[in-house]
KOLKENU-23161 format. One line per 5 residues: their letters; for each residue x, y, z of N, C-alpha, C, O. Coordinates in steps of 0.1 Angstrom, whole numbers, plus 2048, in hexadecimal, padded with zeros to 3 digits. Layout:
BEGIN
a = X/Y/Z/X/Y/Z/X/Y/Z/X/Y/Z ~ ...
This chain:
BEGIN
msyng = A1D/A36/B49/A15/A42/B4B/A13/A44/B5A/A10/A3A/B61 ~ A15/A4F/B60/A13/A52/B6E/A04/A52/B72/9FC/A54/B6A ~ A02/A50/B7F/9F4/A50/B84/9F4/A56/B92/9FB/A51/B9B ~ 9ED/A61/B94/9EC/A68/BA1/9F9/A6A/BA7/9FB/A69/BB3 ~ A03/A6D/B9F/A11/A70/BA5/A19/A64/BA7/A25/A66/BAB
wtnya = A15/A58/BA4/A1C/A4C/BA5/A20/A47/B97/A1B/A4C/B8D ~ A2A/A3E/B96/A2E/A39/B8A/A23/A34/B81/A23/A37/B75 ~ A1A/A2D/B86/A0E/A27/B7E/A03/A23/B88/A04/A25/B94 ~ 9F8/A1F/B82/9EC/A1B/B89/9EF/A10/B94/9EA/A11/B9F ~ 9F6/A06/B8F/9F9/9FB/B98/A00/9FF/BA5/9FD/9FB/BB0
twrin = A0A/A08/BA3/A12/A0D/BAF/A09/A15/BB8/A0A/A13/BC4 ~ A02/A1E/BB2/9F9/A26/BBA/9EF/A1E/BC2/9ED/A20/BCE ~ 9E8/A15/BBB/9DE/A0D/BC1/9E3/A04/BCD/9DD/A03/BD7 ~ 9EE/9FD/BCA/9F4/9F4/BD5/9F8/9FD/BE1/9F6/9F9/BEC ~ 9FE/A08/BDE/A02/A11/BE9/9F6/A15/BF1/9F6/A15/BFD
leiid = 9EC/A1A/BEA/9E0/A1F/BF0/9D8/A14/BF8/9D4/A17/C03 ~ 9D6/A09/BF2/9CD/9FF/BF8/9D4/9F4/C01/9CD/9EE/C09 ~ 9E1/9F3/C00/9E8/9E9/C08/9F3/9EF/C11/9F4/9EB/C1D ~ 9FB/9F7/C0C/A07/9FC/C13/A04/A09/C1C/A09/A0A/C27 ~ 9FC/A12/C17/9F9/A1E/C1E/9F5/A1C/C2C/9EC/A14/C2F
ginpq = 9FC/A22/C36/9F8/A20/C44/A00/A15/C4B/A00/A15/C57 ~ A08/A0D/C44/A10/A03/C4A/A1C/A0A/C50/A24/A11/C49 ~ A1F/A08/C5D/A2B/A0E/C63/A36/A04/C61/A35/9F8/C65 ~ A41/A08/C5B/A4C/9FF/C59/A52/9F8/C66/A57/9ED/C65 ~ A51/9FF/C71/A55/9F9/C7E/A4D/9ED/C81/A52/9E3/C87
dmdwh = A40/9EE/C7F/A36/9E3/C82/A3A/9D7/C79/A37/9CB/C7E ~ A40/9D9/C6E/A43/9CE/C65/A52/9CA/C66/A56/9C1/C5F ~ A59/9D0/C6F/A67/9CE/C70/A6F/9D1/C64/A79/9CB/C60 ~ A6A/9DC/C5D/A71/9E0/C50/A79/9ED/C52/A82/9F0/C4A ~ A78/9F4/C5E/A7F/A00/C5F/A8E/9FE/C5F/A93/9F4/C64
gmpls = A96/A07/C59/AA4/A06/C58/AA9/9FE/C4C/AB5/9FE/C4A ~ AA0/9F8/C45/AA4/9F0/C39/AA9/9FA/C2E/AA4/A05/C2D ~ AB2/9F5/C26/AB6/9FE/C1A/AAA/9FD/C10/AA1/9F5/C11 ~ AAA/A07/C07/A9F/A08/BFE/A9C/9FB/BF6/A90/9F8/BF5 ~ AA6/9F5/BF1/AA3/9E9/BE9/A9E/9DD/BF2/A95/9D6/BED
glaga = AA2/9DC/BFE/A9D/9D2/C07/A8F/9D5/C0B/A87/9CC/C0C ~ A8C/9E2/C0D/A7E/9E6/C11/A75/9E3/C05/A6A/9DE/C07 ~ A79/9E6/BF9/A71/9E4/BED/A6E/9D5/BEC/A62/9D1/BE9 ~ A77/9CD/BEE/A75/9BE/BEE/A6C/9B9/BF9/A63/9B1/BF6 ~ A6D/9BF/C05/A65/9BA/C10/A56/9BF/C0D/A4D/9B7/C10
ikdyv = A54/9CA/C08/A47/9CF/C05/A41/9C6/BFA/A35/9C2/BFB ~ A48/9C3/BF0/A44/9BA/BE5/A3F/9AD/BEA/A35/9A8/BE7 ~ A48/9A7/BF2/A45/99A/BF8/A38/99A/C01/A30/992/C00 ~ A37/9A5/C09/A2B/9A7/C11/A1E/9A8/C09/A14/9A1/C0B ~ A1F/9B0/BFE/A13/9B2/BF6/A0F/9A6/BEE/A03/9A2/BEE
eevvc = A19/99F/BE9/A16/992/BE2/A0F/988/BEB/A06/981/BE7 ~ A14/988/BF8/A0E/97E/C02/9FF/983/C05/9F7/97A/C07 ~ 9FD/990/C06/9F0/995/C09/9E6/992/BFD/9DB/98D/BFF ~ 9EB/995/BF1/9E2/994/BE6/9E0/985/BE1/9D6/981/BDD ~ 9EB/97E/BE3/9EA/970/BDD/9F2/966/BE6/9FD/963/BE3
pncnt = 9EC/962/BF1/9F3/959/BFA/9F7/94B/BF5/A01/946/BF9 ~ 9EF/946/BEB/9F2/939/BE6/9F5/939/BD7/9FD/931/BD2 ~ 9EF/942/BD0/9F1/944/BC2/9F0/938/BB9/9FA/933/BB3 ~ 9E5/932/BBA/9E3/925/BB2/9D7/926/BA9/9D3/91C/BA4 ~ 9D1/932/BA7/9C6/933/B9E/9C9/93D/B93/9D3/945/B94
itesy = 9C2/93D/B88/9C4/947/B7E/9C1/955/B82/9C8/95E/B7E ~ 9B8/957/B8B/9B5/964/B90/9C1/969/B98/9C4/975/B96 ~ 9C7/961/BA0/9D3/965/BA7/9DE/968/B9E/9E6/971/BA1 ~ 9DF/961/B93/9EA/964/B89/9E8/971/B83/9F2/978/B80 ~ 9DC/975/B81/9D9/983/B7C/9DD/98D/B86/9E2/998/B82
alafl = 9DA/98A/B93/9DE/994/B9D/9ED/995/B9D/9F2/9A1/B9F ~ 9F5/98B/B9C/A03/98C/B9B/A08/993/B8F/A12/99B/B90 ~ A01/992/B84/A04/99A/B78/A03/9A9/B7B/A0B/9B1/B77 ~ 9F8/9AC/B82/9F6/9BA/B86/A01/9BF/B8F/A06/9CA/B8D ~ A05/9B7/B98/A10/9BB/BA1/A1D/9BD/B9A/A26/9C4/B9F
sdvnw = A1F/9B6/B8F/A2C/9B7/B88/A2E/9C6/B82/A39/9C9/B7F ~ A23/9CE/B82/A24/9DB/B7D/A28/9E5/B88/A2A/9F1/B86 ~ A27/9E1/B95/A2A/9EA/BA0/A38/9EE/BA1/A41/9E6/B9F ~ A3B/9FB/BA4/A48/A00/BA6/A4B/9FF/BB5/A47/A08/BBD ~ A50/9F4/BB9/A52/9F1/BC8/A5C/9FB/BCE/A5B/9FF/BD9
teias = A66/9FF/BC6/A70/A09/BCB/A69/A16/BCE/A6D/A1D/BD8 ~ A60/A1A/BC6/A59/A27/BC8/A51/A26/BD5/A51/A30/BDD ~ A4A/A1B/BD7/A42/A1A/BE3/A4C/A1A/BF0/A49/A20/BFA ~ A57/A13/BEF/A60/A12/BFA/A66/A20/BFC/A67/A24/C08 ~ A69/A27/BF2/A6F/A35/BF4/A65/A3E/BFB/A68/A46/C03
hmmqd = A58/A3D/BF6/A4D/A44/BFC/A4C/A41/C0B/A4A/A4A/C14 ~ A4D/A34/C0F/A4C/A30/C1D/A58/A36/C25/A56/A3A/C30 ~ A63/A35/C1F/A6F/A3A/C26/A6E/A49/C29/A72/A4E/C33 ~ A68/A51/C1F/A66/A5F/C21/A5B/A61/C2C/A5D/A6A/C35 ~ A50/A5A/C2C/A46/A5B/C35/A4A/A58/C44/A45/A5E/C4D
yadqw = A53/A4F/C45/A58/A4B/C52/A67/A4F/C54/A6E/A47/C5B ~ A6B/A5A/C4F/A79/A5E/C4F/A7E/A5F/C5E/A8A/A5C/C60 ~ A76/A63/C67/A7A/A64/C75/A7D/A57/C7B/A84/A57/C85 ~ A78/A4C/C76/A7B/A3F/C7B/A87/A38/C74/A8D/A2E/C78 ~ A8A/A3D/C68/A94/A36/C5F/AA2/A39/C63/AA6/A44/C65
eevaa = AAA/A2F/C62/AB8/A30/C63/ABD/A2E/C55/ABA/A24/C4F ~ AC5/A38/C51/ACA/A36/C43/AD4/A2B/C42/ADE/A2A/C4A ~ AD1/A22/C3A/AD9/A16/C38/ADE/A15/C2A/AD6/A17/C20 ~ AEB/A13/C28/AF0/A13/C1A/AEB/A06/C13/AEB/9FB/C19 ~ AE7/A08/C07/AE2/9FD/BFF/AED/9F3/BFB/AEA/9E9/BF4
């Protein structure tokens, strides 16, 4: 079920609360292909949300993150920063 124009609530919330406003150049993500960017964003968010992941609370957080559409967030970032992006074949 979609949420506020995003794939689902998890995707919307992670983009809104963690990713929104991050400049891909600051993260050395610019120029990455879509799949690479999606993976980099996922890795970054998992580290922010759960740096050690050794408690049950953190395992619930990771379960929430498993619902995120990382490719959708990456695509949105590529569109927002299209002037910085170099199209790279996947």
